Each structure stands twice: as C-alpha cells, then as structure tokens.
C-alpha positions, 0 to 999 in steps of 0.5 A: 140844952144838952149837958156838957160831957165831963172832962177827962181827968188829967193823967198824973205824972210824978216828976221824980220817977226814974231819971226825974229830970227835965226830959220827963216834962218835955216828952210829956208836954209834947205827947199831950199837945199832940194827942190832946191828953190832959196831964198833971205833973207834980214834983217837976225835976224833983231829982235835980240839985237845988230843989228842981222846978221849972227853969226858964228853958222849961217854962219856954217849952210849956208856954210855946206848946200850950199856945200851939195846942190852945191849952189851959195851963195852971201852976206855970211859973219859974221854979214851979213844981206842979203844972196842969196842962189841958190841951184844947178840945177835940174841935180844935185844930192841932195847928190853930196856934202854930205859926206856919212859916217863921216861928221865933222862940227867944230866951234871955239866958243861954238855956239849951236851944236843942232841949227846946227843939227836943220838946217841940220837934215831935209836935212840929213833925206831926202838926199837920202843917202844910208848909215848911216851918222855920223855927229860930231859937235863941239861947245856948248852942253848946251847953253842959248836959245838953245836946250840942248843935253839932250832935243834932246836925251830925247824929240826930237829924241823919238818924231821923231821916234814916227812920223815914222823917222828912229832911230837917235843915239847920242854920247856925247864926251864932254860938251860945255858950255856958262855958267861959263867958256865957253868951247867947246864940241863935239857930234856925231849924227848917222842919218839913212836917209829915203828911202821912203816918210815920211807918214803923221803922227797924234799927236792927242791922248796924253794919260795919264802921266806915267813917269817923268824924272828929269835930273840935271847938277850942282855942285856936292855939290848941288846934295842932295839939288836938290833931296830934292827940287824935292822930295817935289815938286813931293809930292805936285804936284803928283796928278796934274802931273799924274792925275788918273794914280797916282797909276802907277806913275814912277819918275826918277832923274838923277844927273851929276856933271857940274864941275863948280860952275856957271853951273846949268841945270834942265830938266823935261820930262813927258812920256805918255801912247802913247809915247808922250814926253813933256819937259821943262828945264832951263839952269840957266842964272842969276847971281850966287853970294855968299850968294844967292846960296841957292835960285837958286835950289828952283827957278829952281825946281819951274820954270821948274815944273810950265812950265811942269805942264802948258804943261801937263794941256793943253792936247797937244801932243807937248811942246812949243819948239817941236811944231815948230820943227815938222813943217818942217816934216809936210810940207815934209810928204805925206798926212795930218799930225796933231799936236795937241797943246792943249787947255786952257779954251776950246780954242785952245792954241795959237802957239808960234811965233817960230811955226808961223814963221816956218809955214810962211817959209814952206808956202813961200818955199813949198806952204803948209798951216796950219789950226788952229787945227795944220793940214797940207797937206804935199808935199810928198817929196821923199828922194833925190828929185827924184822919186823911180827908175823906178817909172815914168816908172811904172806910164807911164805903168799904164796910158797906160793901162788906155788909152787902157781900155778907147779906147776899 
C-alpha cells in the first residue's frame, strides 16, 4: 500500500495583525474554504475590547463554512481565540455540503446578518453550484459597526454587478436591531453563482455625481425634521456634491418608521455617471435622552453628509467601507483588477486598516500582491475549484498539436 502523502501544514494567521478584528477571520475562512488551504488562526479578534475570541456570529461563520467545504475544525467554541480549519481534500467536491436551493442560518442574538453574508458570499458565488441559492439569515439587519441592509442593497450589490457578478436579489422579511430594544430580524439573499471565472475588472473612472439618495429610519414623528435638515444641507452643499453636473442633479429622500424612540439611522448614497455607488451612514449609537432629542437629527445629517463629501472629493471609485470588500474579488479574478481609491492633495489616499488587513490575508492564503494604486493580479479561480469540464482535454490536445508542429 502506498504511503499517504503528508498533509500541507496550515497557514498561520496571527489575529492581532493590522486591524485585528473579525474581518480577518471572515475573509480567511472564505478563502480557505474555496482554495482548500488549511489555516491556523491565533489570538482571534485580539485587538477587540474584552479579550476578543469568537462571538456567536463568528462561530456561525466557522461552522457553516466548515460544513460547506467538509472541513476538520479544532478549537472552535464561544470566546475561542485559536482555531485550526482544514478543508476537505482535493477529491472532495466544493459543493458537497452546500445545500443548493434553500439555506437557513439562524442566530438567537441580533448578530449582524450582513457580516455573516460578507463571510460566506465569496464561497456562494464561486461554489460552482448550478442553481440559484436562497440564503435566509436570522439576526440583526441594522447593527452597530456592521453594514446595514440598506448599505448592502444600495451600495454593495450594485457595485458587485458593476464588476461582473451575477445579480443578487434581497428580501427583507423583518428588521433586527442592536439599538433600542434588541430584536431579531430576517433577510433572504438570492445568489446566482458564477459559471465561469470572474474577469479582471477596472474601477478606475468614477465620472460625476448625478444622483444622491437619503434613506432615513427613525421615529415617525421625526420625519419632517429630518427632511427639513436634509433640504437645508443639500441647498448649502449642492455645488460641492454635484460639481459641474448641478443642473442635472437628482435628490431622493426615503423615510421609514423605525418603531422605537431610540432607533435612528441615516444613509446617503451618491451615484455617478459610470454607475459607481459611494455610501456613508450612521446608526446612531449615542445616548438618546429627553431634552436632547432635537440635537440628534442635525448632528446625524452633518456627520453623514461630511463623510459623503469626503468620499466624493477624493475622486475614488469606492468608499472606505467598500474598498476592503473588493479585495477578495480582486484576488480571485482572472487578470489584473484595479480599484482606484482616490487622492487627497495629489497624494494617493491611504487605505484603511480594514483594507490593508484584507490584502494581507489574501496575500497569505492565495499569494496575490497589491500595488499602491490598488491593482492586483488575481489567481483566476474557477467556480467550484475545478477546470471547466473537458478543459484539460482541450489543453492537452492543443499541446499535442503544438508538439506535432514543432516536430514537423
């Protein structure tokens, strides 16, 4: 009997590197699941207050991706700071444990639905599954320090379509909040997996701002105050937002009752002539006290509009929070993808710690490098981790023809 070939030693990832939070874990798990690379994570979320380790939301990601790729996992548990994750061997189909059709991921806390989506979305898109995948996740739709449902639908999904991804549908069944009385919500995302490699993409030309949409979730009796503050803000800042395109400017304001006097959320999204989406938001996370309620709305409008203006004025094609989410798709695409992050005072804008962390993880696991201009030569990952049926035979036939031509 032939001896077993030795296992590849796990890639070590130190959890306190750069940003040192949950993003490092989520991206590492996603890439490891796809590429079948074993990883060993230490000091997980080591820079987080309270000692770090796995929270319920992170545990959910580890377990789901582990099941999906038939991984052996050790050290996993609540507050665990060290995990070894070894995906199934080369003979294991990447879709073995993926339930095509309806997937349900349930949490009993309002942990962010959209951070779970962030962890598993690359796996779903590159899984090689032949049908649409309906993923229903229970948890929080609007949670502090996490992408909101509105940001996912209005910014992330359109930007993924812009770089060549199949459309993703979203259905909000109910909201889950971390503010006010905590509550559980539910969202279904319908994902169409890729059938071929993702071609390299270029986010290099932003164009001019043509449309800005404001989405407000707040107590019903604050609607007019929000609208008045936004009207004043747009009147004062219209020329800075729209520039030379001011005559064609479009402004849209949407309001939804948050059904709680301590739930305030504002998102501003700017859309450009090239289809780029830039978003900034704030789920109000400061004290909501009687006598100070009148100050909340002006403070929110000022902060979010200041943040959006900063994104517009640097000229980049992604906002700060989207830039790090593009990294995994640059790493997996076929060819050199470019994501222009903008300039300030003629100097390239420094990337956030989240973006630097994502690039470090991608470099460690799949060996890609990023340049200062935001470029990356991807590995051309084929959906399902295998070549298109018959591709190897075609390549062999081509090589034989070349050989015959050389010999003749």
